[in-house]
C-alpha positions as CSV (number, residue, x, y, z in Angstrom):
1,M,101.1,126.4,82.7
2,I,99.9,128.2,86.4
3,L,97.0,129.0,83.3
4,A,96.4,125.4,82.3
5,T,95.7,124.4,85.3
6,A,93.8,127.1,86.3
7,A,91.2,126.0,83.3
8,L,91.1,122.2,84.1
9,E,90.2,122.9,87.4
10,N,87.8,125.7,86.2
11,L,86.1,122.3,83.6
12,D,86.6,119.8,87.3
13,R,84.6,122.4,88.9
14,G,81.3,122.8,86.0
15,K,82.8,125.5,85.1
16,P,83.4,125.2,81.5
17,R,83.2,128.8,80.3
18,G,85.9,129.4,82.9
19,F,88.0,126.6,81.0
20,A,87.4,128.0,77.6
21,T,88.1,131.5,79.0
22,Q,91.8,130.1,80.9
23,G,92.3,127.1,78.1
24,A,92.2,130.0,75.5
25,K,95.3,131.5,77.4
26,A,97.3,128.5,78.4
27,L,97.2,127.5,74.9
28,H,98.1,130.6,73.2
29,R,101.1,131.6,76.4
30,L,102.3,127.4,75.4
31,R,102.4,127.5,71.6
32,E,104.2,131.3,72.5
33,H,106.4,130.1,74.9
34,G,106.6,126.4,74.4
35,D,110.3,126.7,73.8
36,R,111.5,127.5,77.6
37,L,109.8,124.0,78.3
38,P,112.8,122.4,78.7
39,K,114.3,124.8,81.0
40,L,111.5,124.4,83.6
41,A,112.7,120.4,82.9
42,I,109.1,120.3,82.2
43,D,109.0,116.7,80.2
44,E,106.9,116.9,77.4
45,G,106.5,120.0,77.1
46,E,104.3,119.0,73.5
47,R,103.2,116.5,74.1
48,F,100.7,118.0,77.5
49,T,100.0,121.2,75.1
50,E,98.8,119.1,72.3
51,Q,96.1,116.9,75.2
52,L,95.0,120.0,76.3
53,L,93.9,121.7,73.2
54,T,92.6,118.8,72.5
55,V,89.7,118.7,75.3
56,Y,90.2,122.2,75.1
57,L,88.7,122.0,71.1
58,H,86.1,118.8,72.7
59,V,85.0,121.3,75.0
60,Q,83.9,124.1,72.5
61,R,82.6,120.9,70.4
62,R,80.8,118.7,72.5
63,G,79.2,121.2,74.5
64,I,81.2,119.2,78.2
65,G,80.8,120.8,80.9
66,T,82.7,119.2,83.6
67,L,86.3,117.2,83.4
68,D,84.1,113.5,83.9
69,E,83.4,114.1,80.4
70,V,86.5,114.7,78.3
71,E,85.9,111.5,76.8
72,D,89.6,111.4,75.9
73,R,93.1,111.6,78.5
74,V,93.3,114.1,80.0
75,P,96.4,115.6,80.6
76,R,99.1,115.2,82.9
77,L,102.4,117.0,83.2
78,A,105.6,115.0,84.5
79,V,108.3,117.3,85.7
80,S,111.9,116.3,86.7
């Protein structure tokens, strides 16, 4: 989750390369260890992962440079 936060922060600061690096790591770890998210009381962890992947792909395909340019909904994380 820290990697995902760092990725989105990089994009918010206009650092698409930092987003790409941290986003790839975050997606890998979320997919690899997604079964642990319910134990951490993270709601809709799978949905968060899919939203992060969507943003990641849009940034890569469209050359997006900042979070403001993301057309789709930015992932939000809910912790219970």
